[in-house]
N, C-alpha and C positions, 0 to 999 in steps of 0.2 A: 451634598452627602461629603460626613467624614467618614475618614479610614483610620486606624490606627495601624496599619501602615503602607505604603503605598502598594496598589496590588499590582503581578503580575502579567504583566499586557500582551495582546496576541505575540508568534511568535513569526517576526518578517521573513518571507519568502520570494525568488527571486523570478521578477516573471520575461520570460524570452520579448528581444527588443522594448523592454520599457522600463523605465525611470523608477518607476511605482511598486512596491511591493506589496505581494499578497498577505494578508492576515491571517495566516493557521491557528483555528480553534480547538475542532474535535478532529481528531483521529479516528474513522471508524473501518474497520479489516472484514473481509466477508472470508469466511471457510469453508478450501476445499469446491470450488466453482468451474473446474472444469474435470472433465470427465477421468481425464486418464489422472487427471494427481489424486482423485479422489481414490483411486485404484489401487497406485503407489501407496497409496500409503494407507491400506485396507477398509477405507471405507467403499458406500455404498453411493451407485454416480446416476444413481434417479435421482430426478425433478420434488426433494424432500423439500420443508420449508427449512432456508436458506439460514445461518448462522452466524456470526459476528460476533466479533472480539474488540474492543482499545485499546491503543499507545498513547503517553499520552503526547501534549507537541514538543516537552524537552529532548522524545528519546530521537527526537528529527538529528538524523545525518544531512548538514549541508553540502551542495556539491564544493568538490575541492579538497575536502577533509578525508584523513582517517580514518578506517575502522580499527577501534585499537581493542584486540581482541576481547571479549568479553570473561571475568571469570569464575567458574561455577562448572563449566564447562568444555569435554572434551570432542564436543559434535554440533560444532556451530553450523548451522546450512545459510544457502543462499533461496532466494520464490522471489522472483522477477514479477512485478504487477502493474497493471494499468493501470493507472490511479484519477480517480474527479475529484473536482474545483471545485467547492459550490459558491457560488456568485452572491444565491439569492438562500433566503429565509422560510421555511414553509412546514407545514402538519398534517399530516391527514392526505399528502399529496396523491393526485392521480398520474400514473402510470402516464398518461395522454398529456400531461403536464408534466414530467420529473425532467425534460428537458431545458425548462425556461432554471432550470434552480443554478447550471453548469456553467460556469465562470470559462473554465478549459481543462487541463488533461496533465501526463506526467509520467513520465518513468518509472516506475520507487520501486524498493528491496525492500523482502520485510523477512531482513534479518530473526534465524530462531534458535533458541541453546537449544536443541532438541531432543535430547539426554533428558535435561530437565523439564518439557512438554510430555515426552514419552511416561515419568514418574507425574504426573498430575494426573495428565490421560487417566496412569491403572489406579489409580488411587480417587480420582472421582474429584480430582478438585480443578481452584480452575485456573487457565494455561497462566498463570500472570507472569512466574518466573521463563519461561519459556520462553515469551515471548516478550517481555519488557524491559530493557534495560541502553543502558546510554548508545545511543548508536542506533539501537535495531530496526528505526525504520529512512532509507536513503533514499531518497525523492531528490530529478533532476528539478531545473529550472519551469515554470510551469509555461506551457504553450496556448493563449485563449482562444477560448473554441472555433474561433470566426478563421484561424488559420491550420482548421484541423481537419482531415479529413473525416467520415463518418465513422463514426468505432468500428464495424461494421468491415472497413476496407482499414483498420490498423495491426498491425505487429508487432510486438515487445518479442524481448532476444536475450539472451545471457551469454556474455561469456567469462572464464576465469584462465588469466594468461592463457588469451586466446584461443580457447578453447570454446568451442559451443556447447553449452548445457542447458536452455533451455532458450523453445523459438515456439511460437505460435498467431494463428489470427484472434484479434480481440470476439471474431464468432461466435467461438467454439464456448463463450463463456456459456456457466449452463443458467442464470439467472441475467439476464439483460443489463445496462445497468438504465433502462428508467424502472427495470426489474423491483432491481437493489434500492432506487432510491426512493423507490413507491415504498417496499418494504418496511424498510427503516424509520420512515417517516408514521408507519403508522402508531409507532412506542414511543419516538422521543423527537421532540421540534427539532429541527435540521436548521443550520444557524450559517449565513455568508461566512466562508472562513476556513467551514468543513472539507476535512477530507476525507476521498473514501479509497481503501487497497481493494481489487477488485476481485482480489482471487490471483494463484499459481498455476500455471502449465503442467505437468509434470517434469523431472530431468532435474527437480531440489537435488541436491550434494553436500559434500561438505567442505570447511575451509580451512583452510593452516594458517596461521601467522607467512609473510612475504605473499600469498593470492591479489594480482590484478585483479577486480571485476569491472566489467562494463554491461547497459548495459541502458537496450536503446528503446522505441517508440517508436518503427514506421526511420521515415532520417529527418522527423523533424528533431528530435532533440533525443540526449546521452544521460545517463553519468556515470560515472569512474572514482573508484577510489581503493586504496591497498590496505591489506587486513595488517595492523603494527603489531 
């Protein structure tokens, strides 16, 4: 096959204790997947149909990088999340088989321009400007599944300037990880290299320049960055 120009490749991401990199493909994000967060955002915490949005892989903020405070907002907010990294492809996956697609897990932070998101929500438009900008998806190293406990035994937490802002056990997800994978795969083929940000608990809050953000997934892995 001949290309008119060289196509962009997958975004390489570090894997804990491995020399090889994880090739990031698509980023999928689950909206309002913890009851307490749904309530704090004025939503319904009951199990309705899950909904999703996407971010491009180019929006990732690598471990050790600083986040440049994005233009077009005065209300930048953090959302800590369990991130699922897929190592196999699949379409119309049954919930019982979803675990087979998982390569590993990471600690992630979905950064949101909340004022922009609110404007888009009120006008009935997609959340693009509120959710998508450079560095808007922070992610730790990926930990292979074999080195992780069961998801129900995982805890995510986030600190800003050593002040605990968010903390929850992943067993509190409204939609479990296998359910999320199965539901997503009914609409679109999932690919090896896809990342799924599984939703944030309550405690989302504002960030300002100079803040130091740290997010943890159990004692397995952490990420930290400074807002500049």
